Backbone bond lengths (Angstrom), bond angles and torsions (degrees), N, CA, C in turn:
res aa  C-N    CA-C-N  psi(-1)  N-CA   C-N-CA  omega(-1)  CA-C   N-CA-C  phi
1 M - - - 1.453 - - 1.535 111.00 -
2 N 1.331 116.18 128.31 1.446 122.61 -179.19 1.471 111.52 -88.55
3 L 1.362 119.16 110.30 1.436 125.77 -175.37 1.612 109.06 -82.20
4 P 1.310 116.88 149.85 1.406 115.39 177.54 1.498 111.93 -73.66
5 S 1.317 119.90 157.64 1.493 121.26 179.47 1.538 104.74 -121.19
6 V 1.316 111.25 150.60 1.479 122.11 175.73 1.529 110.17 -127.29
7 A 1.366 115.38 157.97 1.411 119.47 175.51 1.483 109.87 -89.34
8 C 1.312 117.00 140.25 1.497 121.80 178.57 1.556 103.00 -67.54
9 P 1.359 114.02 136.13 1.452 118.25 -178.86 1.491 115.85 -67.25
10 T 1.344 115.72 -20.53 1.428 120.11 179.28 1.443 117.03 -90.86
11 C 1.364 118.35 -46.79 1.467 120.79 -176.46 1.565 114.02 -118.04
12 S 1.292 114.91 -1.07 1.499 123.24 176.83 1.568 114.05 69.05
13 R 1.342 118.57 9.03 1.460 123.58 175.05 1.492 108.07 -61.41
14 R 1.283 121.73 134.10 1.492 125.72 177.00 1.527 111.74 -76.35
15 I 1.314 114.84 131.21 1.545 120.81 172.63 1.436 109.82 -131.99
16 E 1.361 117.77 154.34 1.448 121.30 174.05 1.473 111.15 -73.69
17 W 1.304 120.58 144.43 1.403 124.67 177.24 1.538 107.01 -85.79
18 S 1.314 119.06 86.74 1.494 120.32 178.85 1.498 108.19 -142.15
19 E 1.266 113.49 170.43 1.479 119.93 179.14 1.518 112.11 -69.00
20 A 1.332 115.82 -22.55 1.515 121.15 175.37 1.472 111.94 -63.59
21 E 1.301 120.54 -29.94 1.464 125.63 179.11 1.556 106.28 -85.22
22 V 1.384 116.49 90.32 1.429 122.50 -177.11 1.520 115.99 -67.50
23 H 1.310 119.19 -17.29 1.408 124.61 -179.11 1.506 113.42 -99.06
24 R 1.296 120.54 0.68 1.476 120.15 -171.83 1.424 111.13 -55.25
25 P 1.245 122.12 148.98 1.436 127.27 1.38 1.533 115.14 -75.09
26 F 1.307 117.24 1.75 1.488 118.57 -179.12 1.531 109.32 -93.34
27 C 1.354 113.22 156.08 1.511 114.50 -173.85 1.551 109.31 -83.13
28 S 1.368 119.72 -21.28 1.466 121.01 178.37 1.436 112.37 -150.91
29 D 1.331 117.69 173.42 1.475 118.55 177.81 1.486 110.61 -69.03
30 R 1.346 118.66 -32.14 1.469 121.57 176.06 1.560 112.14 -56.02
31 C 1.296 115.95 -47.44 1.498 119.60 178.74 1.501 111.01 -67.80
32 R 1.290 119.32 -35.67 1.491 120.32 173.67 1.454 113.07 -61.30
33 L 1.335 118.62 -45.29 1.469 124.12 176.44 1.502 116.01 -63.07
34 I 1.348 114.51 -36.50 1.509 122.66 177.35 1.526 107.00 -63.28
35 D 1.370 117.06 -45.87 1.521 119.34 -178.67 1.569 107.05 -69.59
36 L 1.285 122.13 -37.78 1.482 120.42 -179.29 1.525 109.06 -65.33
37 G 1.359 118.18 -41.54 1.497 122.71 177.39 1.551 110.67 -59.56
38 A 1.376 117.50 -35.18 1.435 121.06 -176.85 1.597 106.36 -69.92
39 W 1.252 119.29 -34.66 1.436 122.43 179.02 1.554 109.82 -72.08
40 F 1.317 118.16 -42.19 1.394 120.11 -177.62 1.519 110.93 -67.91
41 S 1.295 117.80 -37.82 1.425 125.48 178.52 1.529 114.50 -77.60
42 E 1.382 113.67 -1.18 1.442 121.79 179.95 1.505 115.63 65.42
43 E 1.389 115.77 17.78 1.475 116.18 169.70 1.530 111.00 -67.29
44 R 1.298 117.14 -22.68 1.474 122.20 176.14 1.495 107.28 -119.60
45 A 1.299 116.70 146.32 1.476 123.99 179.38 1.447 111.21 -159.47
46 L 1.389 118.17 152.01 1.435 118.43 173.90 1.548 108.20 -85.83
47 P 1.247 116.21 142.65 1.498 119.46 -178.30 1.587 110.85 -65.40
48 A 1.314 114.52 133.92 1.463 119.80 -177.55 1.549 108.41 -162.40
49 E 1.339 111.23 160.78 1.457 114.49 175.90 1.522 108.11 -81.96
50 P 1.390 117.52 140.43 1.405 123.00 -179.78 1.607 108.68 -59.70
51 V 1.269 114.15 145.29 1.556 120.56 -179.40 1.573 106.18 -120.88
52 D 1.272 116.39 125.83 1.503 120.61 174.11 1.455 105.92 -81.40
53 P 1.369 118.90 112.23 1.464 124.93 -178.47 1.500 114.78 -57.00
54 L 1.380 114.67 -28.04 1.461 116.22 179.89 1.543 116.11 -79.52
55 S 1.344 113.95 -17.74 1.397 117.49 178.73 1.489 114.12 -103.84
56 A 1.342 113.63 -1.14 1.558 118.37 177.19 1.508 110.77 -69.30
57 Q 1.302 116.89 132.53 1.471 122.97 -179.76 1.497 111.22 -98.18
58 L 1.310 121.60 107.97 1.430 122.22 -179.92 1.527 107.93 -110.38
59 D 1.336 117.15 129.00 1.480 120.73 178.34 1.518 107.71 -107.19
60 L 1.276 117.70 81.19 1.490 121.72 -177.84 1.581 109.02 -101.69
61 P 1.330 113.21 144.03 1.489 114.10 179.78 1.553 108.80 -76.91
62 A 1.275 112.54 156.89 1.516 119.12 176.77 1.509 109.73 -61.23
63 A 1.308 118.97 153.11 1.434 121.89 -177.00 1.521 114.76 -60.03
64 G 1.337 115.75 -40.70 1.510 117.40 176.97 1.447 113.96 -67.36
65 N 1.288 121.37 -34.44 1.439 124.23 178.87 1.533 115.41 -67.39
66 A 1.378 115.06 -38.08 1.472 119.65 177.59 1.570 112.09 -60.38
67 A 1.254 114.61 -38.97 1.470 118.67 -177.75 1.510 115.14 -67.41
68 T 1.352 118.07 -30.36 1.413 124.34 178.97 1.476 113.01 -93.64
69 G 1.257 121.10 -10.56 1.422 124.54 -178.96 1.506 112.89 89.92
70 N 1.289 120.72 0.09 1.465 128.18 -174.48 1.550 108.42 -86.01
71 I 1.320 117.18 71.12 1.438 119.54 -177.56 1.554 110.44 -98.34
72 R 1.294 112.65 121.82 1.503 117.52 176.71 1.480 113.88 -90.13
73 H 1.293 117.82 135.95 1.447 123.78 -177.48 1.568 105.66 -109.43
74 N 1.356 110.93 137.01 1.548 114.54 179.14 1.518 107.88 -87.68
75 D 1.297 116.99 107.05 1.451 123.13 -178.45 1.535 115.18 -87.21
76 S 1.275 119.59 8.55 1.439 120.83 -177.92 1.475 115.77 -78.42
């Protein structure tokens, strides 16, 4: 059976898409870690609108209420 191959997102090396390739879609653990580092350093990001953290409205329950299951919802 001829398995499809994909290019490693980091180095473009071709690998077979099979369960034997434990690092897929990457060709190696090294390429996987390079990609992870790029996300952590914000070299890569998903496109989104910027959010001002001061104007963001979060409706989170108080710490004591979450433990007892008494969560109030703001229905206004």
